[in-house]
C-alpha positions in Angstrom: 9.4 -3.2 -1.4 9.7 0.5 -1.2 11.0 2.8 -4.1 14.6 3.5 -4.3 16.2 5.2 -5.8 14.8 8.6 -5.1 15.5 12.1 -5.9 14.2 15.0 -4.4 14.3 19.1 -6.1 11.9 21.6 -4.3 9.8 19.1 -2.7 9.2 16.7 -5.7 9.7 13.6 -5.3 10.9 11.7 -8.3 10.7 7.7 -8.0 11.8 6.0 -11.3 15.1 5.6 -12.4 13.9 6.5 -16.3 12.6 9.6 -15.2 15.3 10.2 -12.9 17.3 10.4 -15.1 15.8 12.1 -17.7 15.3 14.5 -15.0 18.7 14.9 -14.6 20.1 14.9 -17.8 17.2 17.9 -18.7 19.0 20.5 -15.7 21.8 19.3 -15.6 23.7 18.3 -18.2 21.6 18.6 -20.9 24.3 18.5 -24.0 24.5 14.9 -22.9 20.8 14.6 -25.0 20.9 14.5 -28.6 18.0 17.3 -29.8 14.6 16.2 -29.5 14.0 17.1 -32.8 17.4 14.3 -33.9 17.0 11.6 -35.2 19.2 10.0 -32.8 16.5 11.1 -29.8 14.2 7.7 -30.7 18.0 5.7 -29.8 18.4 7.7 -26.7 15.5 7.1 -25.0 15.5 3.5 -25.3 18.7 3.4 -23.9 17.7 5.4 -21.0 14.8 3.5 -19.9 16.4 -0.2 -21.1 18.2 -0.8 -17.7 14.7 -0.1 -15.9 12.5 -2.3 -18.4 14.2 -5.3 -21.1 17.7 -5.2 -18.4 15.5 -5.8 -15.5 13.1 -8.4 -16.4 16.3 -11.5 -16.3 16.7 -9.7 -12.4 13.5 -9.7 -11.2 13.7 -13.1 -9.9 16.0 -12.8 -7.9 14.8 -9.0 -6.8 11.7 -11.1 -5.2 12.8 -14.4 -5.0 12.3 -17.6 -7.2 8.6 -17.6 -8.5 6.8 -20.7 -8.6 4.8 -20.3 -11.9 3.0 -23.5 -12.0 1.4 -23.6 -8.6 -1.3 -20.7 -10.0 0.0 -18.4 -6.8 3.6 -17.9 -7.9 2.6 -14.4 -8.9 0.2 -12.9 -6.5 3.1 -10.8 -4.9 2.2 -8.9 -8.0 -1.3 -7.9 -6.9 -0.4 -7.5 -3.0 2.9 -5.2 -4.0 0.6 -3.1 -7.3 -2.6 -3.1 -4.2 0.0 -1.6 -1.3 2.0 1.3 -4.8 -0.8 2.6 -6.2 -3.7 4.6 -5.5 -7.3 4.3 -6.7 -9.2 6.6 -8.3 -12.2 4.9 -9.2 
């Protein structure tokens, strides 16, 4: 699965939705975020990352197809995906 959405800024590519949103707010619309020392900042961060975490969880079976958990092999695709998408530093 490819990375989408992406944002390229000055030759740097940002691939995670939460990171893209945080970058755009910090650099293009800082008035949309509460100050980091504000009590509202924690709630703001939770909502910014809600879409790519808690809200995404129920959609994953549709993204990857229905998963047969009880077969013992239903989640093997995650290992294959991780091996193809992440770099080992060891």
